[in-house]
N, C-alpha and C positions, 0 to 999 in steps of 0.2 A: 269612665269619661261620659259627661252627657254636655248637653246641651238644651238653651232655650230661645224658638223665635218666637218674635212677638211684633203687635202691631200696636203702634200708642192708642187709646179709646179714646174717643171724642170727650172735651169738655161735659160731666155729668150731665150739669144742668139743660146742656142744649142737645138739639139732634145732632148729627154726622151732619156738617158743611156740605158733602156733595152723598148723594144714594150711593151707598154699596151695599155689594153682599157678603156674609161673611165668608173669610178666607178658606181655602181648603185646609183640614189638619196637617199639621208639621211634622213631617217626618226627621226622624234623628237619624244616625247612620247606620240605620237597617238597610236593606234592600227594595223596599216597595215606597211606592209615593202616589200622590192621590189628584187624580184630574179635576179641571175646572167643572165639571161636571157632578164630584162626587165619585166618580167612577174609579174605582180600583184597580192601578195596573200593577206588573208584577217586573220589577227589574234586577238581573241577576247579578250579584258582586261582580262576575267577572268580565261581563259587560258594561258596568261603570267602568272599570278600572280600565279595560281594551279604550273606552271612549277617552278617559282621561290620559292614556299615554300617547294618544294621538294627539290632544289637545296640546300636551306637556312638552309636545317638540319644539313650541315657537313662546316657550314660556320664560326664557331668557332675554326674548327682545322684548317682549313685555314690562317684565322685571325694571326694564330701564327707565319708563315711562315716568313715573316721577320726578327723577333728576335731569331729565330732558327740558332744554327750555322748547317753549311752543309758543309763536309769538301770534298765530293764527286767530285772531278776534271770537271768529264765526266757532272755531272747536273749543274756545274757552269756555265760551258763551250756553254751548251746546254739548254737551260731553258725550251724549247718544250719539252721533255722527260717527263717534272716537272709538267706533267698537264696544263689543258687550260691556266690557268693564271701563269705560271712556271716563268716569265719575273715578277712578282708582279704591283704594284701602283703606281703612281708617280700623285703630282701636281705641279704648277709652275703660273711664273706670277699674280701672286696675286695684283685685283685692289680692289676698296671700295666695288663692286657689283659684282665682277666676279670671277672666278679662272677656269684655265686649269685641268683637270683631265685627266688622263693616263692611257691605260694598253696595254698590246698585247693579243690577244687569236691566239693560236696555235690549230687550228681543225684539227680533223683525217684525215689522210691518209691513202691509200693502204699500206702503209709503216711506219705507224706510227700516228707523229704530224710534220707539217707543220713547217719546219724547219726556221731560218729569213735567210732570200734571196733566198731561193731555188726558188721563186716562186708558189710554189705548195700551194693548200688549197682552200674549196670552200668558197663564200660570206656567211659571217656569221653574225647575226644579235644578237649582244651586244648590254645586256640591263644596264642601270648605274643607279645608287639612290644617292642620296645625303640627309642626316639625320642631324638635330641640331650637336645632343652629341651620346654616346653610349645609355643612357639611354632612349634615344627618340624611342617610337615606331609609329611614323608617318614620312613619308619621306617629306622633305622640296620639293626636284626634283625628277624627275625621267625622264626616255625615253629611245629610241631605236639609235642604230646607226648602220650601217650595213658598213664591213670591206671586204676587199678583199686582195689579192696578191698585186694589184696595190698599197696600203700603206703597204704593209709586214703585214697584216691583225694588224697592230697598231691601236689603236682608241685613238682618242683626241678630249676631248668635252670641249666647252666654256661655262661651267654655269654662267649665267647668273641672274640678279636679286638679287644678295644675299643683306644681312644688312653686312655694314664696320664692319672691328675690329670684326669677328664676327669668335668663331670655328666650323667647319661643318666634319662631316664624311661620307665616299663612299664607295661604294664596286660596283663590275659590277659581272654578268651573263651571259652565255651563253651554251646553248647545255649541260643543265643538272649540269653545273656547276658553283661554285660561287667563286670571289674574296675574298683573304682578304682584311679587311678593312682599308683605309686611312683616316689620318687624316689631315688637311687643314685648313689654315685663308687666312679670305680677310684682308687687306692694313687696318690699322690702317689709316685712312684718311676722316676723316668727318670734314665739314667747321664748323670754331670757335672754336674745341676742339683739345687739345694737347694729343695727347696721349702716351707711351711710342713707342720706336723703337729698336730692338734690331737684329742680323741679324749676321750669321757665314760666313764670308770670305776662302774661299778654292782655291786652284787650282792645275793641275799637277797632276794629278791621273794616276799612269803608274801601269797597270796590272801586270805587270814581273817585275816589279818592288819593291812589296812588299805587304801584306797585309793589306786592308783599315779600317787597327785601328780607324781614324780620322774618316770616316764615322758611326762608331759604336759609337763612342764619342757621335756625334752632333745626333745621333739616341735618343742615351740617357738623351739627355738635355730637360728639358720641357719648356723654357724660348724662342724660337726663333721665330722670326716671319717668316724668311725665312732662306735659304742657298744660297748665291752670288757666282755662280761657274764662275771662271774669265779667263776658258781655258785651255785646252789641258784634257778635260775630259777623252779622252783614245788616245792612240798613234797609228801610223799608224806602226809601225815596225813590222818585222818578226818574229821567234824562231833560222834564220839561223847567219851568221855574221852582221846583224845587231841587231841582242838582244839586250833591254838595262834592266838592272836592274841585282842583285845579283846572281851571276851563283848557288848559295844553293837549288835558286829557280828554276833551269831550272828541266821541268818533271813535277816539283810540278804549278805551276802559269804559264802555255804556252797562248800565243797567239792562238789565232780562229778570221778566219784563221792562219795556219802557216806562210803563207807570208806576204809582204808585202799590204796592202788595196791599191787597185787604182781602180775596179769597183765597181758599185755599191753594186752587191753582196758581194761583200767585206766588204763595210761599215756596213752594215745590219747586218751580220753575228759578226763584231768586235764590234760594240753597244749591240747586244744583249749578247753577253758577259759580258761587264764590268755591264748591267743592271741586270744580274743573279747572279752576285757576292752579298752572305746572305749579306755583309756590307752596299752595294749600295743600294738592297732593303730596307734594315731597314731604312736608311737616308730614303729613298724618299718617304716612306710611312709614314711618320714619320713627315717630314714639307715638303713646297713648296720649288721649287728652282726659281729660277731666272738664267739663264743659258747666257755666251756667249763662244763663241767657240776661238781659237786664231791659230796656224798653224799645230800644230799635229794634230787635227780633218782632215786637207785635209795634206799636206806633212811638214815636217821640214822647216822651215824659208820661209813661201808660201808668193807669195806676187801677182798681180793683174794677170800676166801670166806665174806665173812658181814657182818653188821651189827649195832650195836645194838640196832636195829627191826626185828630180823629170827628170827623162831621157826620150831620146828619146824613148826607150825601153817601156815605159809604158804608151804610147800613148798619145792621144791630154790632156794638164794639162787642159783648161775649160771643157773637158767632164768629166775630173777626182774630178773636183773640185765642177761639178754640182751633180756629186753624192755625194761627199761627203755633200753638204747641204741639198741635199733629206731625205739624211739618218740621219741624224742629227734633223732635224724639224721632221720629222717621228719618233724617239725615247725618244725624251726628251721633256716635255712639255712646251712646248713653243709658242706663241701666236703669229701667223705667220702673218707679214703686208703685202702688196703688194709687188709686184714684177713688174718692168718695164724694157725697154731698157739698164739701166744701172745695171739692176741684181736685185737682191733682198735685201732688206732693214730688216736688222738682227736689229740695233738700235734703241729704244723704252726708255720710259721712266716713271717712276711710281712715286706718289707722295704719300705723308703723312702729312696732313693736311697742317698747315701754318708752321710745323716742319722741314720737308728736302721735299727732291725729291733725285729720283735716276736715271741719266742718263748712261745705259749702251750704249757702245759704241762697234764697231767694226772696226778693225785696219788689215784687212788681203784682202777683197776680191777686194779694189781697191788702194791699197798701192803702192806708184814704188820700180820696183826692191833694194834692196840692195847694197848698196854700196859696202858692204863687210860683214863681221863678226865683229871681233873687230880689227880696223883700227886707225892709227897715224893722232891727231887729227891736229897734225905739219904740215904735208906735205901740202901743198899749192894745190897741184891739189885733194888732198882727201877731204880737208875742203872747198874747191871751190863748187864741190857735194854735199857735204853736206847740203851748205848752198843756195842751190838751190832752189827760191823760185815755181817753178816748179814741187817740188817732193815732195810728202802726202804721208802720213802717212792713213791718210783717205781722201775721196773724199771731197770739198770744201764745198759740200749743209750738209753733218754731221758735219761738222766743225762749220758752221753759226747755226746749229742748237744748237750744246752742246755751243755755245757762249749765245747766246739766255737764254739758262738754267738757267748758271751762273749769270744773270742779274734778274733771276726772283726772286720776293719779297719771300723767303723764307728765316731763320734762316741758315739752311746747304743745300749745293748744294754737294750729293754724285757723284760721275764720278766711275765706274765699268770701269775697263780698265783693256787691257792687258800687256802689256809693260811696263818699268818703265819710266815715264815722268820726273824724277829729272836728271838733268844734271851732269854724272858721270865719272870723272876721274878715268881711272885703269894705275897700272904701265905696260909700255911697257911692263919688263923682265916676265911679267906671257903668253905671246904670244910670246917669243923670241928675242921681238925688244931689242935695245941696252937700260944699263941703263939710267934711266933719263926721257926717253921718256912715252909719255903719248897716251893712246889711249882710244877708245870711244866703247860701243855698238852698232854699227850702224843700228840694227835690233828693238832695242830700239826709242825711240822718239829723242835719241841724233842721228840718224839717219838722221831724216828730220829735221833738228833746225830751218827751217821756220814757219812750224806749231806749233814746240815747243814753239818757241817765243811770235806765236801770242797767242795761249793759254792762257801764262803763263803772258803775259801783263796782259791781257784781265781778268784773276782772280784777278791780282793785284791793277787793275784800278777800281773793282766794287766798286761802293757807298757803304759804310756801312751798310746802309738801306736793301741790294741787298741781304745782307749773305756772309756769308765764302763760300770756296769747297776744300772738304777733296777729294782725289784721292784713291780710291782702286783699286790697283793694282797685279796681277800674275806675270808667267813664271819663276824667275829668281832662283827657286827652295832655298831660303832663304827667313828670315825675316829681316826688315827694316825699320825705321822710319826718313823723314827727312823733311827738311824746304822747300818747292818750294819760288825761287824767281824771280822777274820779269826779271832780268838780268844773264840767264842761261852762256850765253857766258862769262861772269867776271869771275866766277869760274874756266871754263876751262882756261883762259886765266890766271888766276893768277899761277893754275897747269903750264901750259906749261912754263912759266918764273921763275918760284920758284923751281920745283921740278929735275931740272938735278944737281943743287949744292947742294940742301939737300939730293939727293941719291946717290951723293960721299961720302959726309961728313957721310951716314949713314951707310955705306957701308965699309968704313977706320975705324970707330969704333966699328963695330961688322961684322967681316971677316964671310962670308958666311964656312960650316961647309963644309971638303973636300969631302965630299961625295953628295955633290949639285951638281956635275958635271956628277956625275954619274946618274941623275933622269931623267926617262924615262917618257917623256907626255905620258898621255893615247889618245887613239885612239881618233881622230877628230871628228869622230860618235858616241860620247857618248850622242849625246842627250839634252845636257846641255846647257844654254844661260850665260855660264863661261867659260873663257879664260882656256884650257886646260892645262897648263905649271901652275895654280897658285901653285903648290906644291913645286914648287922652293923659297926656304927662300927668302925674302926683306924684309930688314930690316925695324925699322919704321922712316920715313925723318921727321924732323922738318922744318916745312915751315913756312915764317912770316906769321904774323894775316894778316888777310883780312885790306885790308888799308881806305877800305871806307863800310859805311852799304849796304846793300843792300832793293831793295822794298819787304816785304815778300808777296806772294799769295798764300798762303794755305799749305796743309801737306799731305805727301804721305805714306799710312800705305801697306806697300807689306805684302803678307804671304807667308809663306813658302811653299813646296810642300807638296801633301799627301803623296807620294810615291815616285817620280823621284827623282834621283840622286842630291846630291849639292853638296858644296865647300866638305863638308867631303868625301861625297863617292869620288870622284874626285881624292883627295889629298889619299886618302888612299890606291888607285890603285897604288899610286905609291912607299909610304912610308910604306907599308902594316901594319904596328902596329898603332892600334886605339888611344894610348896616342901619339904618333907623330903625327898624324894625325891632332887630338883635336887643338896641342898647335900653328901648322902649321895655320892652321884654325882663332884661335885666333890673329894670329900675322897679318894674312890678314887682317884680319875687322878692326885691330888699325891703318895698311897703310892706308886702303882706309880710315878711318875718316882723316885721318892728310892730305891726297890728297882732300876731299871735303868736305869743315867747314858745311855744310849746314845738313851735314850726323848726324843723332844722334844717334843711335843705330843699330846695326847692328849683326846678327847671321845666321851664315852658316854651323852649325850643325844640325839643331833640324828639325822633320819633323812633321807638325801637321795643324792650324790653327788660325784665329783670329777672337774672339767676338769683334765687333761693335755695342756701345751703343751711343745712341745718345739723348740727351735731350737738354734743348735750350739754357742750359749755357755750354755743351763740348760734345765734340764727345771721345769717349776713346774706344781705341784701346788693349784687352788684349790679349797676347800671349800665346796660347796655343803648347807645346813641347814635344817633344818625347825627351827621358834622355837624357844622354849625354851620349856619347858610351863610353863603357870599354876593359879592355883586355877578362875578361869573357864575355860582352853583346855587340859585337861591331855592332851587324845592328840589332837594335829595330824593324826594317820592317818586321823582319823574323820571328816574333811570332805572330801569327793566333791573339792573347787576346792583343796585347798592344794597351795604349790607352794615347796621350799627357797630360801631365798634366801642371798647370796655369804656366809661367814663370815669367813675368811681364808686366806692363802697362804703357803706354804713352796717352795723349791725348792733342785734341786744344780745347783751349778756346774760347768763343765769341769774337771776337773784335779781336785777336790774331795774328791769321792766321801765326801761327809757335807752333812747338809740347814742351811739357813739358812732363817729368815723371810724374806719376800718383801713388797716394800712395797705392796702390791695386785693388786687383779684383774689377769688378762692385758686388754689392748686388742684392737684388730682385727689377723684375721690381717694378715701379712706379705704373701701373694699368695691369689689365689682361684683357686680348679678351673677348667678353660676350658670354655667351651660350645661343644659338636663340632658342626662343620658341618653343614649340613643337606642333604648328599650323596645321590645316590643307593644303595639297597642293592650287596651284591655280586650279580653276576649269576652265573644257575645256579642249580643246586641243591645246597646245602650236604650232604655224604655223614651220615647218619646213624649215633648211636652206640649199639648196643643197652643196656636197660639191664641191667645184672647180675640175675641172678635170687638167691635167696637162700643160693647153694650155690657161688657164684662171687665173689670180689672184685672191688672196684672199680678203675678203672682208675687209676696215679699216676703219668704223665709229667708232667714240669715244663711250666706254660704262661706262667711269666714270663722276659723277657727276664733279668734277673739271676740269676746263678749261684746268689745265697745266695737264692732265691724260694721258697716253700712248696713240700713234697714232694706236696701235695697235689691240684696244679693238672690239669685233666680234659684233656684232649689237644686240639690246637687243629687242624683242618682243614686242610691243605695242598690243599687241589684247587680255593682260591677264597682270593684276594684280600681281607683285610679293607679295609674301607672308609675311606679317608685322609682325616683331621679335624685342617685346620691350627689351631694357638694360636689363639683370642681371647680377647679379655675376657671376663670371666664375666657374664652380665646379673646385676644382683640383683631376685627377686621385685618383682613392683608391687604396691605398697599403692594401687592404686585399687579401687575395688567389681568384686568378681566377676562377671564375665557372667552373663546372666540366662538360664538354659536354656529358659526356655518360649519366648524369640524365637527360637531355631533353626528354620530351616526344616524340619529334618526332624522335630523334635517336632510340629511346625504339623500335618504331613501326614499322620500316623498317632498311635495310641492304642498305647504298646509298653510292655512289662513294664519292671517296674521293682525291680534287685538291690537288696537290702538292706530291706527292708521299709519298714515307713512312716518311719524313722527316715533312709532313703536321700535322703530330698526335701531333709533341711537341706542347706544351705551352709556349705562349711566355711569356714574365715577363710586369711589368710595365702598360703602357697607352696600348699596344700592346693585353695586355688578357682582360682587361673592352672593349676594339675598339670590341674585336672580337662578343660579345655578337649580337652588332648591325647588323648583317646580319641575325643571325635566329630570330630575335625579325623584321627588317624588311622587310625578305621575311616572316614569319607568316601572317603578316596583310596585306600587299602591298598597292595600293593606294585605297582610295576611290572613288568609281567611284560615280560621280553628276550625276543628272537627265540626264543633254545634252548628258553626258557620256553613260547611259546607250541607251538614244535614237540613237547614233549614232554608237555606236558599233554594225556589225551585228552578225548575229548569227552564231555559228561553230557545228559541229557534236557534241559535248558536251552539247551544248543549251545554252541560255545564262541565265547569271549570274552562271555557273558552278562554282566550286568552285575547 
């Protein structure tokens, strides 16, 4: 068993955003560590076990934290005040034989705890432990890493040598404190076997926009292989004129820092605030994440050399971008690939046997500058720019990588993507243009039409034995289901030609209310990729039917936002009345369906997530949305306990490359992940892998047995064999009452510190409470020392073999 810990290098073309010294070498699960000054110190395995046993006595209490409700805003904004592991645990980027596990340890300082972004806090050795199940008393893998202010005291470990499609549990310990227990899974990726595949699709989680009820709902699910977050994990806005979200939450959910994020310190503190949110902690501890950033992780409508929300007074954009990338990779459980002169490679691929693969793309770092926001497609000069083959939404090398993935022999090719790929015509009236005009969103793929057409034609003409493509998209704060075609320009040409006459006829038949002229458009800076004047009523046009059949290319499922303002919130700011706003948004949905024949369904009101279920026969998308607002409950995001509920289902069947309604939500999984055997860990020390400094790229060897696995996997040790785990039926989490930690002998024997502050004493529910026991059991047992371990471990003042 091996592990790799790493720090993100700065953008290769820019100096590190803040002076730093290279981190000390990372130690694996050997008994030695290195101090900040480089002096080598020795720690016996027995001493480490004893420290872990002492700390483990209160693991049950800390384990409940992710599922406990914490309403203290100060604690949510500054998790460093909530114990050494106050930011929880997380896992991500699961492969067949590896998964990332993550935490942040906040060391003590003269002022209390090291606050994220402060650069304070001494280097600290953090021990990590992975086990097969909450009922297992033997560690599958463990090790030590040294974290420091250079990585903002975050800990990222790539645990390799695991079994495919298997559930594991993990926790961390340092300085007498123990984190809560996290649960994770490896990918269902075995040659010759087809397993169930189910994920949650989310995007756009604005802290000031509302409570993260969607995260909490996902934390309560037990059937997910992972959560796919498609961008805008956090927002850069401050609390002043640029505040984004309901006014009712001002003072309750404010951003930290209070100003717009620009520096490395800003981005670290902002990410820390989001990670400290109790609902975010819950879902991260429960499920692995696969994440990719969009624009707000840097600045609104970012492109390669700038952003709409970046000005000269905010310094050099490239330095800001490098700071944002670095903080993102520190604070999220992402497997970082190599960097080169062209930047950092964030796109990566995951495989799930012969059933499917998932290609996660990145469309901000190298994209050409946008032509505008919403622009008129009929304008000759604008259209020439949109069609320019030298303008790209991603670098050509990444496009070629995506195209190669579409042609690989799997039943389904999923593409995790930020902004809408489908060609979408919008009424020009929504942005103040003349009636009958047509505009497109130039920040989406419609703004990069050469790349759009290249991808869609490649998808459409892929042979049947190469499988079908489904694009999973975020960004637009609303729910969409649409067919993709090889000729996206044909739909737009139809709208441009036919809409003017149809718009005039609809206006004559349905005169606009007299109050319409008094409607004021919301501010331009509303953070939403939706035209600001969509509140103006536009009657539904009756356009002629499409004259010729278009070539199907695939299907696009677009998820709503978690909290970020959508159609409804924008309209309600104008119309005030929730009832009128709901009606206006429903009318807008009808208008958009009329203009866009490929659009099958959309909802611009609810927030929530999409459950994606993949079988050889079909890919189904179940939409879970917040309730339709009413006069008595105008904004569900204001309620800490809100949850999205099931609304509708859509699917695409194998070979059809089109979307159809599904009869209802998916049922139980066809199979369940394995529970690994509780076998002894590998013998002998695992070679350590030094963490790269900010001037050296991260390693990028393959780690999965699959030839099409992610190119970003960390190296696997060849000096020690991975533990074997025979397949066994997965045990469902116990529904019995959680164990009483006060009855454990270790707790009765001594008064011990408790991580997580006062709220750490709250017991969680479901698997969280069951998982809590692992910290105590693993801590008390520790790792079995082999003869080789005993021979290699030097004596300490406690003596050899001391417990």
